[in-house]
N, C-alpha and C positions, 0 to 999 in steps of 0.2 A: 283665329278659327272664322269660317267664313259663317255668317249670318245666314238663319233659316230662310229669311224674307227672301233673300237673293237666290237661294234655291230653287224657292218655288215658285217664284215670279220671273225667273229667266233660266228655266231648266235647260233649254237646249244651247244657250249661249256659254253656260257653265258647264258642260259636257264638252261643247267645242273648246272653250279655256284649256281646260284638265286635258285635253288629248293634245294641244300645243306643247303642255310641260311632260309629254309620254306618260301621264298616270293611267296605270295599267287598270286601274279598279273603278273607272266610270260607272260601273253598276252600283256603287254606293250611292249614288245621288239619289236613285230612284229607291233604294233602300230605306235611305232616310227620310225621304218623303211620306213613302208609307207609314214609319214608324212615326212618325210627325202626325198624320192622320190618325193612328191610334191613340197618339197622346191625346188629342184633340177630342176624341171620340169620349176617352177614358175621364178625361177633365170634366166634359159636359156630366157625365153619369154621376159622379162625385158632388159637383157643385149641386145639381136636380135633388140627389138624395139627402143633401145638408140642407136643403131647403125645404125639403117635406120635413127632417127633423124638427128643424126650427118652427115651421108651421103648424105641425103637431103637439110640439112641447108648448106653446102660447095656447093652444086650443085647450090642454089639458089644465092649463091655470084657469080658461074662464068656466071650464067644465067646474072644476075643485070650487070656484068661489058660487057656483050656481047650486051646488050641493048634489051634482049629478056623477057621484063620485063611479059609478059603474060605466058610465060613458068614459070616465076618467080613465079608470083601469082598463079599458080596451084600447084607449088610445096608447097608453104607456106600452102595452103589449106588441101594438103598432111602431111605434120608436122604436122600441127593441129590435124588431124586425129590422127595419131601415137601419140601424145601426151595426146590425150582422152584417148586411150586404155591404156596408161602407167600407168595412176592414180589408176585402180582398178587393175591392176596387182599389184603395191606397196603395196596397201593396204591387197590384200589379202597374198601377202607374209609375210606382218609384222604381221598378223593373225597367218598362220601357225608357223612361227618361235617361235611365243610365245608358240604355244600350244605344239609345238618339244619341247622347254625349260621346260615348266610346267609338261611334261611326264618323261622327262630325269632326273630332280630333283627327281621324286618317286622313280627310281630305289636304291637301296642300294650298297654299294659297293660288288666288286665279292669276294667269300671269297679265300685264299690260299689251295692248294691241300693238305695242311697239317691240315686243319679244318678238325676234326672229323663228321660226321653226328649225329644226334641228336635233340631233341627239347626241351629239358628243362635242368637246371642245373645240373641234375641227371646223365645226359648225357656228362657232362665235363670229359675230362682226367685227370688223377693227374699225373702230368710229374715229379715230384719228392716231397720228404718232408725232414724237417730239425730240429733240436732243440730236445729238451723234453718236455712234459708235466709234468708240476709241479704237484708236492702231497700237495694240501692245507691244513692246519691245520683245525682243527673242529671246526664250527661256523665261517668257511670263507664265504664271501657274496659278492655280485653284485657288480659291481663298483657305481651303484646309492646309494647302501647303504654307501660304503665306502665315496663318494663323502661328503655325508651329515655327516658322522662319524668325518671327517676330515677338514671339513668346504672345501671347494675345490670347488665344483658347485654348484651353485642354480638353480635347476630346476623351482621351484615354483616361481621364480623371475624372471626368463624369461619368462615365462607363463603370469605374471604380465605387462611385460613390452611393450611384443608383442605378443608372442603366443606359443602354443607346437612346440618343435623343436629349439629354441631360447633359450640355456642354456647361465646361465651369469658365467663364469670362476672368482674366486676370490681367494685372500692369495695365497697359495702355487700351487692353481690347475692352476691361471693363469701364477704363476712364470714358473712351470712344461710345460705348453702350449707356453711359448717364449722359454725356453730351447729346445725345439723340433724343434721347427723352426728355430733356430740357428742352431742346429747341423746339421740338414738336408741340409738347405743352404752351410754350409760350406763343408759337404760330398760330395754336388752336385759341388762347383767351385772348389775343389781340383781335381776333375775328369774331369775338363776343360771345365764344364759348364758356361756359362756366365750370371751372374744374370741380371734379371730387375725387375723393381716395375711397373707393368700395369694399367692402368685404371680399375676401376671394374665394370664400364657400356659399353655397346659395341654397335655400330649403327647394322641396318640391314644387311649393306653389312657385316660387320664382322662376326656375326651370319650366315650368308650365307655361309662365305668361308669355315669354318669348320665343315659344315654340321649341326648346330644346327637347322637351318631354310632350309626347312619348316617342317622338321621333328620332333622336340622336342619343338616346340613352347608352349605347354602346360604344360611343365617343368620349364619355365623360368618365371621369375617375370619380367613382360612387364611395363618398364614406359611411358604409353601411350602417355601423354603432350608431349614429345622429341622423341617418337619411340626408346628409348634406351632399352636395355635388362640387368639386372644384370646378372654377369657371373656365368655358374654353374661350372667352370672351368678356370685355369690360360691358359690353350690350347687355349682357343678362342683369347685372345687379343697376347698372344707370338706367336703365329704361323701367326698370322696376320700381324706382325710385318715386314715380307717380301712379302706382297701381291704386286701385279705388279712389282714386282723386277727380272730384269735379272740378276742373279749371273754368275759369273766365276767360272769355273767348279773347280779351285784352291780354292775356297771359302768354299768348301764342305770338312767336314762335318761341318754344322753349329749346335751348341749344346747350349741351353738355359735352363736358369732355374728360377722360379719366386714363391714366397711366395704370396698369395692372400686369404682371405674369398671367401668362394663359396656358391653360391645362388640356391637353388633347391626347387620346390614347393614338389617335390614327391607325388603328387596326389594321393588318393587310398591306402596309407600307414598307417595301423593302428595295433593295437594287441601290443603283447609282443615282438615281432620283432623292435619295434620302439621307446623301451623303453630305457629312461636314454640316452646315445650317439649313439645307433645301428644305429639311423636313424635321421639326424636332417634336417632343412630347412637352416642353415647356420652353415658352418666348415670350418676350416683354411686346408690347403693341399699346400704341396709344389709340383710343376710339373717340369717334365724336357721334355723337346723336342728337334728333332733333324730332321734337312732338309740334306738330302743324296744323292748321287748318285743312281740311280735305280738299277745299278748291285750291290751296298753295302747295300740294305736296308736290309736284312733280318740277316748279319752280325748284323749291328747295333742292330737289334731289340735282338739277342742272348747277343748283348754285356748290354744293357738295363736293361735285365733281370737280367743279372750275377750283375751288380750294383745294382738295388734294392734288389737283395738275399742278397749281403754282408752287404747292411743297416740292413734288418729285422734279420741278424743273428748278428749284432753288438749289437742289443735289448736285444737278449738274449730270443726271443721268438720263441714258437713251433711255425710252419708253413708249408704251401704247397704251389705248384704251380700249378695251373689249365690251359690246353690248353681248351679254351671255343669251345662247340660244335657250329654247324651253326645256332642251335636255338636261344642261350643263346648269341650269338655275338651283336655288335653295328651296327649302321647304314652305319657307315663310314669306318668300320674296315674290313680289309683283314684278319688279324692274330689275337687273343689277348691271351693273358697270364694275369691269375687273381693270386693274392699273398692272402691267405687268413692265419691268425694268430688264433693260438686255445686259447677261452676265457675258463678257467679253471673252474670261478666259474657260468657260464652259461651254462658251456659243450658243446660248439659251436662254429663250425668255423665260423670266421669274415672276409668280404673282407675288404681288406687294401690296393690294388693297382692294377690297372689296366695296363697293358704296349701293346701298338697294332701298329701296322704297318698298315698304311692306303694308302701305294702305292702311286699311283699319284691322288688319288680321291680327297683330298683335295686341293692340289696344282692344279689342274685342275679348281676348283672353282676359285682359288685364282691367279692363272696366276704365279706361282711359279716358274721360269723356269732359267736355267743355259746355258752358251756358251760352249760347248764341244770344244774339240782341233781345231776341222773342222769349227767352228765359228756357227755351228748350235745349234738352242734353241732347248732344250728340257726340259719337264716337270721333278721337282726333287722329289722324294718321302718324305713325311712327317710320323714322328712316334711321340708318346707321352708315358709318364707315369707319374703313381703317385710316389712320392719320400720324401715323405710319404704322406696320407688323415690321419688327426690327430685323430678324434675321437675314432676310433677304435683300434688304436694304444694307445691311453692313457687307454682306458677301459681295453685291456689286460695286460696294464702295472700294473695299479692299482690292478686286478684282481689277476693274476699270481704269483707276486711278495708280496703281501699281509702277513703279521707274524702278532703275538699275541700282539706285540709291536709296530707295523706300517707299511710302506712300502718302502721294501728295491729297490733303483734304481739301475738301470744297471749300468755297471764301466764307460763307454762310456757318461753318461748323468750326472755323477755327478760334473764333473768340470763345465759343464754350469747351471746346475741349484744350484751348491754351498753347499750341502749336500750329503749325501750317503743314508740318511734317512727320510720320511715324518711321 
């Protein structure tokens, strides 16, 4: 959530940056400032009335002590009048504060100056590429056919048990999933990330803290009886570990990683782009999260991008890194880099990771602060990234490494999987 001081002190700049994100309700900025003016006015009236009540109450005591009962009774009536005026002021103040918060949470994060202008994914900037696109043998097939041929994934069984977008991994397919998760976690922990195993359901306060509510409620599975939400990513519970915590500056940076299943409704998804593992309602992902000093968050972002890049390189997959344009960025992000790997059998790029800096947008909601050397509390910055999401990584590993005699696994996975070839 954006801070009111930023909106008030940099109004024109805020509107300019929101326009980069193609935000359609820029007039909300003026509405928020007007409501804040009203809130300040009501707060002044409330405090002034309270001060009059306190002063009159003291005077009543003095008058009673002097035996001036008639004057004291007159003052009591004056106090009652003040108290009668106080209730409607308090009620109106509560209403204005609620309206103010409801509008504030509708504003997305401001994009960094590094964010390119644009409205669609076609406007994203390619930062760099790596790896070599493989030349497949004649008769090579996409991963959904390979999964069937080698009995790795049963999409029809998932449809039967739950519905489309919930595949069942089996035999060596399940083993390869486990190998990837283990490798990703060990890769992250060796880089200094602390591993967590968080809950897969969160409450409203947790979903609000990372910005899923009220922006993405339609994309989450909602357990209505308990008002819980199935997590769309480990970012949500892991970042909230430090909600309402005041850290020491020496504690920063805090680096966390977690493997979880992820659940996304993906409403409106259909067609060839969702076939096989391309887009699922339940999938596995290993996440990295950092809480850092505000002055170091963009250095941390570049470090996280390099961290994920080395991981993709170790899998020997052709990849490219994109800097997302304003129109393709998430609600909470200030700057996002996407990683895509090339699917040779489908002849297309598939997104496998997003690495983002949220600056203080999430930490302001969660009140994640630290005390600097002078003892002053200030907001930390939060970042996260996929390291990595499994479905499309698995799809590309199967497709790009297929041979006429099986699927050749990257060297780095062979020890985790226990074999060189499927």
